[in-house]
C-alpha positions as CSV (number, residue, x, y, z in Angstrom):
1,M,197.4,-11.8,45.6
2,T,194.3,-12.3,43.0
3,D,192.2,-9.0,42.1
4,P,189.2,-9.0,43.9
5,S,185.9,-9.3,42.4
6,I,183.5,-6.1,42.5
7,R,179.7,-6.8,42.7
8,P,176.6,-5.6,43.7
9,V,175.9,-5.1,47.7
10,G,173.9,-7.6,49.1
11,P,171.9,-7.0,52.9
12,D,174.4,-9.9,54.2
13,D,177.1,-7.5,53.6
14,A,176.1,-4.8,55.9
15,A,178.4,-6.1,59.1
16,S,181.7,-6.1,56.8
17,I,180.7,-2.7,55.5
18,A,180.1,-1.1,59.0
19,A,183.5,-2.8,60.0
20,I,185.3,-0.8,57.1
21,Y,183.9,2.2,57.9
22,A,183.9,2.1,61.9
23,H,188.1,2.2,61.4
24,H,188.0,5.2,59.2
25,V,185.1,7.0,61.6
26,L,187.8,6.1,64.5
27,H,191.3,6.6,62.8
28,G,190.8,8.9,59.9
29,T,189.5,12.3,58.8
30,A,188.2,11.0,55.5
31,T,184.6,11.2,57.0
32,F,183.6,13.6,59.9
33,D,181.3,11.3,61.8
34,I,182.4,10.6,65.0
35,D,180.7,7.6,66.2
36,P,180.3,4.7,63.7
37,P,176.8,3.5,62.8
38,D,176.3,-0.2,63.8
39,A,175.4,-3.0,61.3
40,A,171.7,-2.5,61.5
41,S,172.2,1.2,60.4
42,W,174.2,-0.2,57.7
43,H,171.4,-2.5,56.9
44,D,168.8,0.2,56.2
45,K,171.2,2.4,54.1
46,I,171.8,-0.1,51.7
47,A,168.1,-1.0,51.5
48,S,167.3,2.8,51.0
49,I,169.9,3.1,48.6
50,T,169.2,0.1,46.4
51,A,165.4,0.3,46.8
52,R,166.1,3.8,44.6
53,G,168.1,2.3,42.0
54,W,171.6,3.7,43.1
55,P,174.4,1.8,43.1
56,F,176.3,0.3,46.0
57,L,179.1,-2.6,45.0
58,V,181.5,-4.2,47.1
59,A,185.2,-5.6,46.4
60,E,185.3,-9.0,47.9
61,H,188.3,-11.2,48.2
62,D,188.5,-15.4,49.0
63,G,184.7,-14.3,50.4
64,V,185.9,-11.3,52.4
65,I,184.6,-7.6,51.9
66,V,187.9,-5.5,51.1
67,G,186.1,-2.5,50.1
68,Y,183.0,-0.9,49.2
69,A,181.0,2.3,47.3
70,Y,178.0,3.7,46.7
71,A,176.5,6.6,45.1
72,T,173.4,8.6,46.2
73,Q,171.8,11.8,44.9
74,F,174.3,14.9,45.6
75,R,171.0,16.8,47.0
76,D,167.6,16.2,47.7
77,R,166.1,19.0,45.7
78,P,164.6,17.8,42.2
79,A,167.0,19.6,40.3
80,Y,169.9,17.8,41.5
81,A,168.2,14.2,40.5
82,E,171.0,13.8,37.9
83,T,173.9,14.8,40.2
84,C,175.3,12.1,42.6
85,E,177.9,12.3,45.5
86,N,180.2,9.0,45.7
87,S,181.6,7.3,49.1
88,I,184.2,4.8,48.7
89,Y,186.2,3.2,51.4
90,L,188.7,0.1,51.7
91,A,189.6,-1.9,54.4
92,P,192.7,-0.4,56.5
93,D,195.1,-3.3,55.2
94,Q,194.1,-3.2,51.4
95,L,194.9,0.4,51.2
96,G,197.4,1.2,48.4
97,R,196.6,-2.2,46.5
98,G,194.7,-1.2,43.4
99,I,191.4,-1.9,44.7
100,G,189.9,1.7,44.8
101,S,191.4,1.9,40.9
102,R,189.3,-1.0,40.3
103,L,185.8,-0.2,42.4
104,L,185.7,3.6,41.7
105,P,185.6,3.6,37.9
106,A,182.5,0.5,38.6
107,L,180.8,2.8,40.3
108,V,181.0,5.6,37.9
109,E,179.7,3.3,35.2
110,A,176.8,2.0,37.4
111,A,176.0,5.3,38.4
112,R,176.2,6.6,34.8
113,R,173.6,3.5,34.0
114,A,171.6,4.5,36.9
115,G,171.2,8.1,34.9
116,F,173.6,10.4,36.7
117,R,175.0,12.6,34.6
118,Q,177.5,14.4,37.0
119,M,179.0,12.9,40.4
120,I,180.8,14.8,42.8
121,A,183.4,13.7,45.8
122,V,183.5,15.2,48.8
123,I,186.8,14.4,50.2
124,G,186.9,14.9,54.0
125,G,190.0,16.3,55.6
126,S,191.6,16.6,51.8
127,E,192.7,13.2,52.2
128,P,195.4,12.9,50.0
129,G,195.4,9.3,48.9
130,S,191.5,10.2,47.9
131,V,192.4,13.0,46.1
132,A,194.9,10.9,44.0
133,L,192.2,8.4,43.3
134,H,189.4,10.7,42.2
135,A,192.1,12.7,40.0
136,K,193.5,9.2,38.1
137,C,189.5,8.2,37.8
138,G,189.0,11.1,35.6
139,F,187.8,14.1,38.7
140,V,189.1,17.6,38.7
141,H,189.0,19.8,41.3
142,A,185.3,21.3,42.0
143,G,186.4,23.8,45.3
144,R,187.6,23.7,49.0
145,M,185.7,24.7,51.5
146,I,187.9,25.7,54.4
147,G,187.9,24.7,58.1
148,V,184.5,23.3,57.7
149,G,185.3,20.2,60.1
150,R,186.9,19.6,63.4
151,K,188.1,15.8,64.1
152,F,190.8,14.5,66.6
153,G,191.4,18.2,67.5
154,R,192.1,19.6,64.1
155,I,190.7,21.9,61.9
156,L,190.2,20.6,58.6
157,D,189.0,21.3,55.2
158,T,186.7,19.5,52.6
159,I,187.8,19.3,49.1
160,Y,185.3,18.7,46.6
161,M,186.2,16.8,43.0
162,Q,183.3,16.5,39.8
163,R,183.2,14.1,37.0
164,A,180.6,14.1,33.7
165,L,179.5,10.4,33.8
166,D,178.1,11.4,30.2
167,G,181.1,13.2,28.5
168,E,178.3,16.4,28.8
169,G,179.5,19.1,31.1
């Protein structure tokens, strides 16, 4: 398989993104969402994120979206303006193919160019694959919130990981 291309999201990508995220909502604990948003909701989210100049990228292979990643301001207070939170999801049949290892560094660079200095990963369910991906991409453990979510009858932790984007702490 050739490597997918990484490119900025477009409004026509909303349905593909909705399908990828729906799988993770319905079958995984990486997100604590219970009901998957529809394509119209994703269309609005894409427009909102890109209008602010924040990065939203997709990985595309042979015309098919196989993953996406975006960064939004971590909290809405002005003091957090230079800190973002990332989200990254891959199509379920694309896990373990190295796509995340290309997509996340591209997002880190795009977030740096957008003016963010710090990136926070909030990893629901303490997903081992996501923890490993973030560690591989230079993120360090920044904390654990114990028992903060409930999904599929399980009590779940959330792990926080962090990475400086500008070389400063």
